[in-house]
VEXVOTOR-806058 format. One record per atom (N, C-alpha, C): residue number from 1; residue in one letter; x, y, z. Coordinates in steps of 0.05 Angstrom, whole numbers, padded with zeros to 5 digits, always signed. Atoms other than C-alpha are relative to their C-alpha. Example, Ala and Ser with C-alpha at 12.3 -4.5 7.8 and 13.67 -1.06 7.14 Angstrom:
REM VEXVOTOR-806058
+-----+---+--------+--------+--------+
|   k | r |      X |      Y |      Z |
+-----+---+--------+--------+--------+
|   1 | A | +00018 | -00024 | +00000 |
|   1 | A | +00246 | -00090 | +00156 |
|   1 | A | +00018 | +00024 | +00000 |
|   2 | S | -00016 | -00024 | -00001 |
|   2 | S | +00273 | -00021 | +00143 |
|   2 | S | -00015 | +00022 | +00014 |
+-----+---+--------+--------+--------+
This chain:
REM VEXVOTOR-806058
+-----+---+--------+--------+--------+
|   k | r |      X |      Y |      Z |
+-----+---+--------+--------+--------+
|   1 | M | -00012 | -00002 | +00022 |
|   1 | M | +00593 | -02008 | +01111 |
|   1 | M | +00026 | +00008 | -00008 |
|   2 | S | -00034 | -00002 | +00002 |
|   2 | S | +00666 | -02008 | +01087 |
|   2 | S | +00007 | +00014 | -00029 |
|   3 | S | -00012 | -00016 | +00024 |
|   3 | S | +00702 | -01962 | +01042 |
|   3 | S | +00028 | +00006 | +00001 |
|   4 | T | -00029 | -00006 | +00004 |
|   4 | T | +00767 | -01938 | +01017 |
|   4 | T | +00001 | +00026 | +00019 |
|   5 | G | -00005 | -00025 | -00010 |
|   5 | G | +00798 | -01886 | +01068 |
|   5 | G | +00020 | +00015 | -00012 |
|   6 | P | -00016 | -00018 | +00010 |
|   6 | P | +00849 | -01831 | +01059 |
|   6 | P | +00027 | -00014 | -00007 |
|   7 | T | -00029 | +00015 | +00008 |
|   7 | T | +00908 | -01877 | +01054 |
|   7 | T | -00006 | -00025 | -00018 |
|   8 | G | +00004 | +00018 | +00018 |
|   8 | G | +00873 | -01926 | +01008 |
|   8 | G | -00008 | -00023 | +00009 |
|   9 | T | +00009 | +00019 | -00013 |
|   9 | T | +00852 | -01971 | +01064 |
|   9 | T | -00025 | -00010 | +00003 |
|  10 | Q | +00029 | +00002 | -00003 |
|  10 | Q | +00788 | -02002 | +01083 |
|  10 | Q | -00006 | +00014 | +00025 |
|  11 | Q | +00010 | -00015 | -00026 |
|  11 | Q | +00758 | -01957 | +01136 |
|  11 | Q | -00035 | -00006 | +00003 |
|  12 | S | +00031 | +00004 | -00001 |
|  12 | S | +00681 | -01964 | +01158 |
|  12 | S | -00011 | +00030 | -00001 |
|  13 | G | +00014 | -00029 | +00013 |
|  13 | G | +00636 | -01900 | +01135 |
|  13 | G | +00016 | +00021 | -00007 |
|  14 | Q | -00017 | -00021 | +00013 |
|  14 | Q | +00689 | -01862 | +01100 |
|  14 | Q | +00005 | -00005 | -00028 |
|  15 | V | -00006 | +00002 | +00028 |
|  15 | V | +00696 | -01847 | +01029 |
|  15 | V | +00016 | +00020 | -00011 |
|  16 | L | -00019 | -00017 | +00010 |
|  16 | L | +00752 | -01806 | +01022 |
|  16 | L | +00018 | -00012 | -00022 |
|  17 | P | -00018 | +00011 | +00021 |
|  17 | P | +00795 | -01809 | +00960 |
|  17 | P | +00030 | -00012 | +00006 |
|  18 | P | -00024 | +00009 | -00007 |
|  18 | P | +00858 | -01849 | +00967 |
|  18 | P | +00026 | +00023 | -00007 |
|  19 | V | -00021 | -00023 | +00007 |
|  19 | V | +00924 | -01807 | +00972 |
|  19 | V | +00015 | +00007 | -00025 |
|  20 | Q | -00016 | +00009 | +00024 |
|  20 | Q | +00948 | -01838 | +00911 |
|  20 | Q | -00009 | +00020 | -00026 |
|  21 | D | +00015 | -00011 | +00026 |
|  21 | D | +00900 | -01802 | +00861 |
|  21 | D | +00004 | +00025 | +00001 |
|  22 | G | -00003 | -00032 | +00007 |
|  22 | G | +00919 | -01728 | +00874 |
|  22 | G | -00016 | +00015 | +00014 |
|  23 | A | +00020 | -00018 | -00013 |
|  23 | A | +00862 | -01708 | +00915 |
|  23 | A | +00009 | +00023 | +00021 |
|  24 | Y | -00006 | -00021 | -00022 |
|  24 | Y | +00901 | -01675 | +00968 |
|  24 | Y | +00030 | +00010 | -00006 |
|  25 | S | -00029 | -00006 | +00008 |
|  25 | S | +00968 | -01659 | +00927 |
|  25 | S | -00006 | +00032 | +00000 |
|  26 | G | -00001 | -00023 | -00004 |
|  26 | G | +00984 | -01588 | +00946 |
|  26 | G | -00022 | +00021 | +00015 |
|  27 | V | +00019 | -00014 | -00016 |
|  27 | V | +00921 | -01571 | +00987 |
|  27 | V | +00010 | +00016 | +00018 |
|  28 | L | -00009 | -00018 | -00017 |
|  28 | L | +00960 | -01533 | +01040 |
|  28 | L | +00012 | +00023 | -00008 |
|  29 | W | -00006 | -00024 | +00013 |
|  29 | W | +00988 | -01485 | +00998 |
|  29 | W | -00019 | +00012 | -00016 |
|  30 | S | +00025 | -00009 | +00018 |
|  30 | S | +00927 | -01476 | +00954 |
|  30 | S | -00016 | +00009 | +00027 |
|  31 | R | +00008 | -00008 | -00020 |
|  31 | R | +00894 | -01467 | +01023 |
|  31 | R | +00006 | +00032 | +00014 |
|  32 | L | -00013 | -00025 | -00008 |
|  32 | L | +00943 | -01412 | +01044 |
|  32 | L | -00008 | +00017 | -00016 |
|  33 | I | +00007 | -00018 | +00018 |
|  33 | I | +00932 | -01371 | +00982 |
|  33 | I | -00033 | +00000 | +00000 |
|  34 | A | +00037 | -00007 | +00003 |
|  34 | A | +00859 | -01381 | +00982 |
|  34 | A | -00013 | +00014 | +00019 |
|  35 | Y | +00006 | -00017 | -00026 |
|  35 | Y | +00855 | -01354 | +01053 |
|  35 | Y | +00007 | +00029 | -00001 |
|  36 | A | -00005 | -00025 | +00007 |
|  36 | A | +00890 | -01292 | +01030 |
|  36 | A | -00016 | +00011 | -00019 |
|  37 | I | +00021 | -00010 | +00012 |
|  37 | I | +00841 | -01282 | +00976 |
|  37 | I | -00017 | +00006 | +00014 |
|  38 | D | +00027 | -00003 | -00016 |
|  38 | D | +00784 | -01291 | +01026 |
|  38 | D | +00007 | +00022 | +00019 |
|  39 | L | +00002 | -00030 | -00015 |
|  39 | L | +00811 | -01239 | +01069 |
|  39 | L | -00010 | +00023 | -00015 |
|  40 | L | +00009 | -00022 | +00014 |
|  40 | L | +00805 | -01190 | +01017 |
|  40 | L | -00035 | -00003 | -00005 |
|  41 | M | +00029 | -00001 | +00004 |
|  41 | M | +00733 | -01220 | +01004 |
|  41 | M | -00009 | +00007 | +00026 |
|  42 | I | +00015 | -00002 | -00027 |
|  42 | I | +00709 | -01216 | +01080 |
|  42 | I | +00007 | +00028 | +00002 |
|  43 | L | -00001 | -00027 | +00001 |
|  43 | L | +00742 | -01144 | +01076 |
|  43 | L | -00026 | +00013 | -00009 |
|  44 | I | +00026 | -00013 | +00022 |
|  44 | I | +00686 | -01122 | +01022 |
|  44 | I | -00021 | -00009 | +00014 |
|  45 | F | +00031 | -00001 | -00009 |
|  45 | F | +00632 | -01161 | +01050 |
|  45 | F | +00003 | +00014 | +00033 |
|  46 | T | +00008 | -00023 | -00027 |
|  46 | T | +00646 | -01130 | +01124 |
|  46 | T | -00015 | +00027 | -00008 |
|  47 | G | +00004 | -00026 | +00007 |
|  47 | G | +00646 | -01067 | +01089 |
|  47 | G | -00037 | +00003 | -00007 |
|  48 | I | +00033 | -00001 | +00004 |
|  48 | I | +00573 | -01087 | +01058 |
|  48 | I | -00012 | +00001 | +00022 |
|  49 | L | +00014 | +00004 | -00023 |
|  49 | L | +00549 | -01105 | +01121 |
|  49 | L | -00003 | +00022 | +00019 |
|  50 | G | +00000 | -00022 | -00017 |
|  50 | G | +00573 | -01046 | +01155 |
|  50 | G | -00015 | +00023 | -00006 |
|  51 | F | +00018 | -00027 | +00016 |
|  51 | F | +00540 | -01000 | +01102 |
|  51 | F | -00032 | -00009 | +00007 |
|  52 | A | +00018 | +00006 | -00007 |
|  52 | A | +00483 | -01036 | +01119 |
|  52 | A | -00014 | -00001 | +00025 |
|  53 | I | +00001 | -00007 | -00031 |
|  53 | I | +00480 | -01028 | +01189 |
|  53 | I | -00005 | +00023 | +00004 |
|  54 | F | +00000 | -00029 | -00001 |
|  54 | F | +00494 | -00954 | +01183 |
|  54 | F | -00025 | +00007 | -00012 |
|  55 | I | +00032 | -00010 | +00007 |
|  55 | I | +00427 | -00946 | +01141 |
|  55 | I | -00020 | -00014 | +00015 |
|  56 | V | +00019 | +00006 | -00019 |
|  56 | V | +00389 | -00986 | +01184 |
|  56 | V | +00004 | +00016 | +00025 |
|  57 | G | -00002 | -00019 | -00021 |
|  57 | G | +00417 | -00946 | +01238 |
|  57 | G | -00013 | +00028 | +00000 |
|  58 | I | +00012 | -00028 | +00005 |
|  58 | I | +00391 | -00881 | +01209 |
|  58 | I | -00024 | -00008 | -00001 |
|  59 | V | +00034 | +00004 | +00005 |
|  59 | V | +00321 | -00911 | +01188 |
|  59 | V | -00011 | -00001 | +00035 |
|  60 | T | +00010 | +00010 | -00026 |
|  60 | T | +00315 | -00934 | +01263 |
|  60 | T | +00011 | +00020 | +00021 |
|  61 | L | -00004 | -00023 | -00019 |
|  61 | L | +00341 | -00867 | +01291 |
|  61 | L | +00016 | -00012 | +00023 |
|  62 | G | -00018 | -00002 | -00019 |
|  62 | G | +00400 | -00895 | +01323 |
|  62 | G | +00003 | -00034 | +00011 |
|  63 | L | +00000 | +00025 | -00014 |
|  63 | L | +00381 | -00968 | +01349 |
|  63 | L | +00009 | -00021 | -00018 |
|  64 | G | -00018 | +00026 | +00023 |
|  64 | G | +00406 | -01007 | +01285 |
|  64 | G | +00033 | -00001 | +00011 |
|  65 | W | -00031 | +00001 | -00008 |
|  65 | W | +00476 | -00985 | +01311 |
|  65 | W | +00007 | -00017 | +00017 |
|  66 | F | -00009 | +00011 | -00022 |
|  66 | F | +00476 | -01030 | +01364 |
|  66 | F | +00004 | -00033 | -00013 |
|  67 | L | +00000 | +00019 | +00021 |
|  67 | L | +00481 | -01081 | +01306 |
|  67 | L | +00034 | -00004 | -00010 |
|  68 | F | -00033 | -00004 | +00010 |
|  68 | F | +00561 | -01063 | +01290 |
|  68 | F | +00009 | -00020 | +00016 |
|  69 | P | -00018 | +00020 | -00019 |
|  69 | P | +00590 | -01111 | +01344 |
|  69 | P | -00008 | -00025 | -00019 |
|  70 | L | -00002 | +00021 | +00009 |
|  70 | L | +00561 | -01166 | +01297 |
|  70 | L | +00018 | -00003 | -00024 |
|  71 | L | -00020 | -00003 | +00018 |
|  71 | L | +00612 | -01145 | +01243 |
|  71 | L | +00024 | -00018 | +00006 |
|  72 | A | -00020 | +00013 | -00009 |
|  72 | A | +00663 | -01182 | +01285 |
|  72 | A | -00005 | -00030 | -00009 |
|  73 | G | +00004 | +00028 | +00011 |
|  73 | G | +00635 | -01250 | +01261 |
|  73 | G | -00003 | -00001 | -00026 |
|  74 | S | -00002 | +00000 | +00024 |
|  74 | S | +00631 | -01231 | +01190 |
|  74 | S | +00021 | -00016 | -00019 |
|  75 | G | -00017 | +00021 | +00013 |
|  75 | G | +00690 | -01280 | +01171 |
|  75 | G | -00014 | -00027 | +00006 |
|  76 | V | +00010 | +00033 | -00009 |
|  76 | V | +00653 | -01340 | +01207 |
|  76 | V | -00028 | -00003 | -00022 |
|  77 | L | +00020 | -00001 | +00009 |
|  77 | L | +00583 | -01317 | +01171 |
|  77 | L | +00008 | -00004 | -00025 |
|  78 | Y | -00011 | -00002 | +00023 |
|  78 | Y | +00625 | -01308 | +01104 |
|  78 | Y | +00004 | -00033 | -00005 |
|  79 | S | -00013 | +00022 | +00006 |
|  79 | S | +00655 | -01378 | +01105 |
|  79 | S | -00027 | -00019 | +00002 |
|  80 | A | +00021 | +00015 | +00000 |
|  80 | A | +00588 | -01413 | +01132 |
|  80 | A | -00018 | +00004 | -00022 |
|  81 | I | +00021 | -00006 | +00022 |
|  81 | I | +00549 | -01380 | +01073 |
|  81 | I | +00010 | -00018 | -00024 |
|  82 | T | -00011 | +00012 | +00021 |
|  82 | T | +00601 | -01402 | +01022 |
|  82 | T | +00012 | -00029 | -00004 |
|  83 | V | -00006 | +00032 | -00005 |
|  83 | V | +00628 | -01469 | +01048 |
|  83 | V | -00025 | -00017 | +00004 |
|  84 | G | +00026 | +00014 | -00004 |
|  84 | G | +00557 | -01488 | +01066 |
|  84 | G | -00018 | +00004 | -00023 |
|  85 | G | +00013 | -00006 | +00022 |
|  85 | G | +00534 | -01465 | +01002 |
|  85 | G | +00001 | -00028 | -00023 |
|  86 | R | -00001 | +00018 | +00026 |
|  86 | R | +00523 | -01506 | +00933 |
|  86 | R | +00026 | -00006 | -00007 |
|  87 | K | -00027 | +00013 | +00009 |
|  87 | K | +00596 | -01501 | +00913 |
|  87 | K | +00020 | -00012 | +00017 |
|  88 | Q | -00005 | +00018 | -00017 |
|  88 | Q | +00618 | -01528 | +00978 |
|  88 | Q | +00029 | +00021 | +00005 |
|  89 | S | -00023 | -00011 | -00004 |
|  89 | S | +00679 | -01473 | +00980 |
|  89 | S | -00002 | +00029 | +00000 |
|  90 | T | -00003 | -00021 | +00006 |
|  90 | T | +00696 | -01401 | +00988 |
|  90 | T | +00014 | +00011 | -00024 |
|  91 | L | -00006 | -00015 | +00029 |
|  91 | L | +00713 | -01351 | +00932 |
|  91 | L | +00028 | -00008 | -00003 |
|  92 | G | -00033 | +00002 | +00005 |
|  92 | G | +00788 | -01358 | +00944 |
|  92 | G | +00003 | -00031 | -00007 |
|  93 | M | -00003 | +00031 | +00003 |
|  93 | M | +00780 | -01435 | +00952 |
|  93 | M | -00007 | -00006 | -00034 |
|  94 | R | +00003 | +00004 | +00030 |
|  94 | R | +00747 | -01437 | +00879 |
|  94 | R | +00016 | +00011 | -00022 |
|  95 | M | -00022 | -00009 | +00017 |
|  95 | M | +00801 | -01394 | +00853 |
|  95 | M | +00023 | -00019 | -00004 |
|  96 | M | -00022 | +00019 | -00002 |
|  96 | M | +00852 | -01444 | +00874 |
|  96 | M | -00007 | -00030 | -00002 |
|  97 | G | +00007 | +00018 | +00015 |
|  97 | G | +00810 | -01500 | +00852 |
|  97 | G | -00003 | -00024 | +00027 |
|  98 | L | +00003 | +00013 | -00020 |
|  98 | L | +00790 | -01528 | +00921 |
|  98 | L | -00022 | -00005 | +00009 |
|  99 | K | +00029 | -00003 | -00010 |
|  99 | K | +00726 | -01553 | +00954 |
|  99 | K | +00003 | -00016 | +00025 |
| 100 | V | +00008 | +00021 | -00024 |
| 100 | V | +00702 | -01586 | +01022 |
| 100 | V | -00017 | -00015 | +00004 |
| 101 | V | +00019 | +00029 | +00007 |
| 101 | V | +00671 | -01652 | +01031 |
| 101 | V | +00004 | -00009 | +00034 |
| 102 | T | -00001 | +00019 | -00023 |
| 102 | T | +00650 | -01691 | +01094 |
| 102 | T | +00022 | -00026 | -00006 |
| 103 | S | -00010 | +00027 | +00003 |
| 103 | S | +00690 | -01755 | +01104 |
| 103 | S | -00009 | -00018 | -00012 |
| 104 | S | +00015 | +00022 | +00020 |
| 104 | S | +00633 | -01790 | +01079 |
| 104 | S | -00006 | +00009 | -00025 |
| 105 | G | +00000 | -00005 | +00030 |
| 105 | G | +00637 | -01757 | +01014 |
| 105 | G | -00029 | +00023 | +00000 |
| 106 | R | +00021 | -00017 | +00003 |
| 106 | R | +00574 | -01709 | +01030 |
| 106 | R | +00009 | +00031 | +00003 |
| 107 | A | -00007 | -00029 | -00002 |
| 107 | A | +00570 | -01631 | +01022 |
| 107 | A | -00002 | +00008 | +00037 |
| 108 | P | +00008 | -00015 | -00026 |
| 108 | P | +00575 | -01591 | +01087 |
| 108 | P | -00020 | +00017 | +00001 |
| 109 | D | +00021 | -00014 | -00007 |
| 109 | D | +00518 | -01555 | +01120 |
| 109 | D | +00009 | +00024 | +00008 |
| 110 | F | -00007 | -00026 | -00010 |
| 110 | F | +00514 | -01487 | +01138 |
| 110 | F | +00013 | +00006 | +00033 |
| 111 | I | +00003 | +00000 | -00022 |
| 111 | I | +00516 | -01499 | +01215 |
| 111 | I | +00029 | -00012 | +00005 |
| 112 | G | -00019 | +00014 | +00001 |
| 112 | G | +00580 | -01548 | +01206 |
| 112 | G | +00021 | +00018 | -00015 |
| 113 | A | -00017 | -00018 | +00015 |
| 113 | A | +00615 | -01495 | +01158 |
| 113 | A | +00005 | +00021 | +00020 |
| 114 | A | -00007 | -00023 | -00026 |
| 114 | A | +00604 | -01443 | +01212 |
| 114 | A | +00017 | -00005 | +00027 |
| 115 | I | -00016 | +00012 | -00027 |
| 115 | I | +00634 | -01484 | +01271 |
| 115 | I | +00030 | -00005 | -00016 |
| 116 | H | -00028 | +00008 | +00006 |
| 116 | H | +00692 | -01508 | +01224 |
| 116 | H | +00011 | +00031 | -00003 |
| 117 | S | -00017 | -00028 | +00007 |
| 117 | S | +00709 | -01429 | +01207 |
| 117 | S | +00005 | +00011 | +00031 |
| 118 | L | -00005 | -00007 | -00021 |
| 118 | L | +00695 | -01411 | +01280 |
| 118 | L | +00022 | -00009 | +00013 |
| 119 | L | -00019 | +00010 | -00012 |
| 119 | L | +00745 | -01462 | +01303 |
| 119 | L | +00030 | +00009 | -00009 |
| 120 | F | -00016 | -00012 | +00014 |
| 120 | F | +00792 | -01435 | +01254 |
| 120 | F | +00013 | +00032 | +00005 |
| 121 | Y | -00010 | -00025 | -00008 |
| 121 | Y | +00793 | -01364 | +01274 |
| 121 | Y | +00002 | +00001 | +00030 |
| 122 | V | -00013 | +00005 | -00035 |
| 122 | V | +00798 | -01388 | +01353 |
| 122 | V | +00030 | -00008 | -00010 |
| 123 | A | -00025 | +00006 | +00001 |
| 123 | A | +00862 | -01425 | +01327 |
| 123 | A | +00020 | +00023 | -00007 |
| 124 | A | -00010 | -00016 | +00018 |
| 124 | A | +00884 | -01370 | +01284 |
| 124 | A | +00004 | +00033 | +00021 |
| 125 | T | -00002 | -00024 | -00025 |
| 125 | T | +00880 | -01316 | +01349 |
| 125 | T | +00024 | -00015 | +00021 |
| 126 | T | -00014 | +00012 | -00019 |
| 126 | T | +00920 | -01367 | +01389 |
| 126 | T | +00028 | -00005 | -00016 |
| 127 | M | -00020 | +00014 | +00016 |
| 127 | M | +00988 | -01379 | +01359 |
| 127 | M | +00012 | -00026 | +00008 |
| 128 | L | -00010 | +00027 | -00012 |
| 128 | L | +01007 | -01441 | +01396 |
| 128 | L | -00024 | -00019 | -00018 |
| 129 | L | +00019 | +00015 | +00010 |
| 129 | L | +00934 | -01469 | +01371 |
| 129 | L | +00008 | -00004 | -00027 |
| 130 | L | -00003 | -00002 | +00034 |
| 130 | L | +00954 | -01449 | +01297 |
| 130 | L | +00019 | -00022 | -00002 |
| 131 | A | -00026 | +00015 | +00006 |
| 131 | A | +01019 | -01479 | +01299 |
| 131 | A | -00009 | -00028 | +00003 |
| 132 | I | +00010 | +00026 | +00001 |
| 132 | I | +00987 | -01548 | +01323 |
| 132 | I | -00015 | -00006 | -00015 |
| 133 | D | +00018 | +00004 | +00014 |
| 133 | D | +00937 | -01540 | +01279 |
| 133 | D | +00011 | -00008 | -00027 |
| 134 | I | -00013 | +00003 | +00029 |
| 134 | I | +00986 | -01531 | +01217 |
| 134 | I | +00016 | -00026 | +00006 |
| 135 | L | -00018 | +00018 | -00003 |
| 135 | L | +01033 | -01583 | +01248 |
| 135 | L | -00018 | -00030 | -00007 |
| 136 | I | +00017 | +00019 | +00002 |
| 136 | I | +00973 | -01635 | +01248 |
| 136 | I | -00002 | -00005 | -00032 |
| 137 | G | +00006 | -00002 | +00027 |
| 137 | G | +00961 | -01621 | +01174 |
| 137 | G | +00028 | -00008 | -00015 |
| 138 | L | -00025 | +00010 | +00015 |
| 138 | L | +01036 | -01632 | +01154 |
| 138 | L | +00003 | -00025 | +00004 |
| 139 | A | -00008 | +00031 | -00003 |
| 139 | A | +01039 | -01700 | +01188 |
| 139 | A | -00026 | -00018 | -00008 |
| 140 | R | +00017 | +00023 | +00012 |
| 140 | R | +00979 | -01728 | +01158 |
| 140 | R | +00000 | -00001 | -00031 |
| 141 | Q | -00008 | +00004 | +00030 |
| 141 | Q | +00982 | -01752 | +01088 |
| 141 | Q | -00032 | +00014 | -00015 |
| 142 | D | +00023 | -00010 | +00018 |
| 142 | D | +00910 | -01729 | +01069 |
| 142 | D | -00003 | +00032 | +00011 |
| 143 | R | -00005 | -00034 | -00004 |
| 143 | R | +00930 | -01656 | +01096 |
| 143 | R | -00020 | +00012 | +00013 |
| 144 | R | +00020 | -00009 | -00015 |
| 144 | R | +00876 | -01648 | +01142 |
| 144 | R | +00008 | +00015 | +00028 |
| 145 | L | -00005 | -00018 | -00019 |
| 145 | L | +00882 | -01592 | +01195 |
| 145 | L | -00010 | -00007 | +00031 |
| 146 | G | +00025 | +00006 | -00024 |
| 146 | G | +00856 | -01600 | +01267 |
| 146 | G | -00021 | +00004 | +00004 |
| 147 | H | +00027 | -00008 | +00001 |
| 147 | H | +00798 | -01559 | +01256 |
| 147 | H | -00012 | -00017 | -00018 |
| 148 | D | +00014 | +00021 | +00012 |
| 148 | D | +00780 | -01603 | +01203 |
| 148 | D | -00005 | -00030 | +00009 |
| 149 | L | +00007 | +00026 | -00014 |
| 149 | L | +00787 | -01668 | +01242 |
| 149 | L | -00026 | +00005 | +00015 |
| 150 | V | +00020 | +00001 | -00017 |
| 150 | V | +00741 | -01639 | +01294 |
| 150 | V | -00030 | -00002 | -00010 |
| 151 | V | +00028 | +00001 | +00017 |
| 151 | V | +00683 | -01626 | +01244 |
| 151 | V | -00002 | -00018 | -00019 |
| 152 | D | +00000 | +00020 | +00021 |
| 152 | D | +00701 | -01684 | +01201 |
| 152 | D | -00003 | +00008 | -00022 |
| 153 | Y | -00004 | -00013 | +00021 |
| 153 | Y | +00715 | -01639 | +01140 |
| 153 | Y | +00027 | -00015 | -00012 |
| 154 | V | -00017 | +00010 | +00018 |
| 154 | V | +00761 | -01658 | +01081 |
| 154 | V | +00005 | +00024 | -00019 |
| 155 | V | -00003 | -00010 | +00021 |
| 155 | V | +00791 | -01607 | +01036 |
| 155 | V | +00018 | -00010 | -00024 |
| 156 | V | -00009 | +00014 | +00023 |
| 156 | V | +00804 | -01634 | +00967 |
| 156 | V | +00002 | +00020 | -00029 |
| 157 | N | +00002 | -00013 | +00025 |
| 157 | N | +00825 | -01612 | +00899 |
| 157 | N | -00026 | -00005 | -00015 |
| 158 | A | +00021 | +00002 | +00009 |
| 158 | A | +00764 | -01596 | +00864 |
| 158 | A | +00005 | -00010 | -00034 |
| 159 | R | -00004 | +00009 | +00028 |
| 159 | R | +00794 | -01606 | +00792 |
| 159 | R | +00003 | -00029 | -00010 |
+-----+---+--------+--------+--------+
């Protein structure tokens, strides 16, 4: 099957919108602002999970408190639930008018969204990887970052 790729050219198996239609216009800045919003949401989500673990720990006479290390993955879980969900975006992305799709135009699944998020956080904790990740996005017309390419996701304007 042949379809239009990110540059408007024919590519096999991809149905990305062409660059000229504005699907990628301002995506990098919108992603940055969306992530700042998501940091607040992740903080709230982590607080709720922490409170739930605290209550479970009381009910189980302290055994549930061994679940507290799981809070370190709450950002990945937040992204997996929201990006892998029906709306294909985190709360910050929705506020900025963005959504995530695969290069074939399908909605992301839970596992793919979790891997996408995990790759982002690995890059974010390593300044060199984060710089390379962002430089890839600046160099590409479709503004896909390095971790987007690995899992074959595209962040587009939803409006």
